C-alpha positions, 0 to 999 in steps of 0.5 A, a space after each residue: 120730311 124731303 120734298 119729292 122731285 115731283 113736288 119740287 118741280 111743281 113749286 118751281 113751276 108755280 113760282 114761274 107761272 106767278 112771275 109770268 102773271 105778274 109780268 104781264 100785269 105790269 105790262 099791261 097796266 104800265 103805259 107804253 114808254 113809262 119806264 126807265 129809258 124804254 122809249 130810247 130802248 125801243 128807238 135804238 131797236 127801231 132805228 137799227 131795223 129802219 136804217 139797216 145800221 147802228 147809230 153813231 153818237 155824236 155826243 149830244 143825245 138829242 141828236 139821235 132818236 135813241 139818245 144815250 142808248 144808241 152807245 150801248 152794245 147792240 146784241 139786245 137791239 139786234 134781237 129786238 129789231 128782228 122781233 118787231 121787223 114785221 110790224 108797221 111802226 111808222 117813221 121814228 120821229 112819230 113814235 111818241 110825243 114827249 111831254 115838255 113838262 115831264 119830270 123823270 127822276 122826281 119822286 116829289 110830284 104828283 103831276 107830269 109823271 108821264 114822259 110821253 103823251 099817251 093816245 087811244 092807240 095804246 089801248 087793247 087790241 094793240 097795234 102799230 108801236 104799241 103792239 111792238 112794245 108790248 111784244 118786246 116786253 113779253 120777250 123781256 119777261 121771257 128773258 127774266 123767266 130764264 134768269 129765275 130758272 138760272 138763279 135756282 140752278 145756281 142755288 142747286 149747284 151751291 146748295 144741292 141738299 136744300 130744297 128751301 134755299 133753292 125754291 126760296 132763291 128762285 121765289 125771292 128773284 121773281 117777286 121783287 117788284 122792281 124786277 118784275 117792273 123792269 122785266 115788263 119793259 124794253 130794256 137791255 138790262 133784262 138780257 144782261 142779267 140773264 147772260 150774267 146769271 148763266 156765266 155765274 153758273 158756269 163758273 160755279 160748275 167749273 169751280 166744282 170740277 166740270 171742266 167739260 168742253 160744253 162748260 168752258 166753251 159755253 162759258 166763252 160764248 157767254 162772255 162774247 154775248 155779254 160783252 155785246 150786250 152791256 159794258 157794265 157786265 165786263 166785270 165778269 172777266 176778272 171774276 172768271 180769271 180768278 176762278 180759273 186760277 182756283 181751278 189751276 191751284 186746286 189741281 196742283 199736287 202737294 208741294 212735298 211731292 209734285 205730280 206732273 200729270 196733275 199740275 199739267 191737267 190744271 195748266 190744261 184747264 186753266 189754259 183752255 178756259 182763258 182761251 175760250 173766254 178770250 176767243 169768245 170775247 174777240 169773235 162775238 164782240 170784238 168788232 163792237 170795241 174795235 168800232 168804238 175805237 175807230 169811231 170815238 178813240 175809246 174802246 168802251 165808248 164811254 166818253 161819248 156815252 157820258 156826254 149824251 147822258 144827263 150827269 151829276 157832279 161825279 163827287 163821291 164821299 161817304 157822307 153822300 153815299 150813306 145819305 143816298 142809300 135809301 134811294 138805292 134800296 128804294 129804286 131796287 125794291 120798287 121805284 116805278 115810271 121814270 124813277 118818279 112814281 114811288 110807293 108808300 115808306 111802309 112798303 120800303 120797311 117791309 122789303 128792307 126787313 126782309 134784308 135785315 132778316 136775311 143779314 141777321 140769319 147769315 150772321 147768326 149762322 156763322 157765329 153759331 157755326 150752324 152755317 158752313 158756307 160752300 166755298 163755291 158761294 164766294 163766286 156769286 158774292 165776288 160778282 155782287 161785290 163787283 157790281 156794288 162797286 160799279 153801281 157806286 161809281 156810276 150812281 155818283 155820276 147819273 144819280 142814286 135812283 139806279 138800284 135796278 142796275 144791281 139786277 145782273 147780280 140779282 141771282 147772288 142776292 137771291 141765294 144770299 137772302 134764301 140762305 140767311 132767312 132759311 138759317 134764322 129759325 132753324 131747319 124745322 121752321 125754315 120752310 115755313 118762314 121762307 114760304 110766308 115771306 115770299 107769298 107776302 112778297 108776291 101779294 105786295 108785288 101784285 098790288 103795287 101797280 094797282 095802287 101806284 102806277 095805274 093812278 099816276 098817269 090818271 092826270 096829264 094829256 092824252 090824244 083821243 079820237 072823239 069825245 065820250 057820250 058823257 061829255 057836257 058841251 061847252 064850245 069856248 074859244 080861247 084867243 082863236 088858238 084852241 077851242 074847249 069843246 066840252 068837259 066831264 065831271 066824276 060827280 056834281 056833288 062833293 063833300 069837303 075834303 073830297 076830290 073831283 075829277 075834271 076832264 076837258 077836251 080841246 080842239 086845235 084852231 087853224 091859228 094854233 101855232 107851235 108856241 107853248 100854251 098852258 091851262 090854268 084850271 081853279 076851284 073858286 069861291 062863289 063870287 069868283 074872288 078867291 082861289 081855293 085850289 089852282 091846278 093845271 099845266 101843259 096843254 100843247 106845244 110844237 110837237 103836240 100842235 103838229 100831232 093834232 093837226 096831222 091826225 084830227 085827234 083831240 086833246 083830253 086833259 085831266 085834273 083833280 080839284 079838292 074841295 076845301 075842308 071849310 067850304 060852306 054847306 050847299 055852296 056852289 063852287 065854280 071851276 074856271 079855265 084860263 089859257 095861258 100863252 107866255 109871249 102875250 099872257 092870258 088868251 081871251 075867251 069867246 063863247 060859241 058865237 065868238 062873243 068875248 067872255 073874260 079871260 076865263 070860262 066858267 066850266 062847271 059848278 060843284 055843290 058842296 053837301 056836308 054829310 049829316 047837315 
């Protein structure tokens, strides 16, 4: 039974509303600046507003606050700068304090996943930098809502009689977890994805015969904006000229009987389209490429951009490409943080299975002739092929955890997936199968930030205004550099195999310098002769020390220690702490009266109780 227009609109509105809820959830749960390059994207927008000028890349990313993102075309950053212009965000060198031990791109670590050191100002109600970031995240979510609606519109143009494909494509687009994650971050990919999808929609309409001035000149404007947003989207240019050539060929009269009027009409449309694209590109974004040539001697500015980014060896062969397919697909589906917070393999298997089902459905439809794809499908397919080539070449330069860079073609991917899944079970069961899969995708996308993003940032450093009432006092000083004020445990009693959360509160002493200090925390045997679970990490370095002295804040560090499985029943295992300063070694510990203790202080003791004993 055909779906009514009212029911159709209700389903689409439900998909959009569910995505907005997802996006806002990711924005709230994911700490500020803990998304790929989010800090640099934000810094670029802020620097543009603060300086009323664009940053000039020097070729050394560390020489500017926006790193390599300062070399990106500025449309997204100009819009973002206008949105946050009214907010007090302070000096740009005080936006964030980087974590010296951060390990972006490392999926094999459970420590130091946070790229910046967070503070209580990030908590709701948001203010200052945190408010600005969440405002821009909301703007990015709005851009992605536009992408979902354009995906739906493309599916409706290519498959006008299929509600299942139209709504299925929109839902698939909305419920890819990584798409929701990137949409809830400050990132120019969200704008270029929308503009790319809009360009594909206009090309499809042009190929269908809509040669109105609105479509043609709208396409020209879109290409101008695309060129001013991201260089990778310039691959749309050869695709657009191919579509114009197709329009010209289709409007030609048969070779046996040439009609000048139809030939002239085809030439006219192709000429107007070419003129619109070239004019739009030149008028809207031409100045940016002229600036690149003037400053760097390179129209695209890629040479200086690549000098500012961490690069791989640039070598590419089929063996390496096949070996990295898993990394590419994982970073398309769900690889959070700075590509260092993966999810469990079975979630990747679930999403890969959706791809496999779609491919099998497409193959079955073609082989049985049950599927007669519209020629219009070649337009989004062409854009997908162009982006795949670009992605492989770029990944060989910077690394393969960049599957999210396929999102400018997510409309094409979504339409293909919806088509394949709806084809496999046949027309009768297609709505149920598509509905079941996208509902499962939504559930998975909703739980992933709770299962992986939130726990990922429990450990590490955080600036805090004061201790909590539950904090137990210690008042131990290490080398007259830093004072350990107190600690918190989530439990004093634990069973073998159980983890205990330890929080320590630190206060800088006047003698604390800009050097690098580390904490070594250990769960030891009752006689303190045997290490059972050593953990630790960064305590402070130059930027951290300066921020502590400027603000009067304290530093809170979190650790997880695990009770050994062979721990004796009713034993008491001490937790000891040392502070290490590499130039001079382990700092001596003093009690509250500045009497020397040793090189380590006992923070607490955990009582071990075996269940049933």
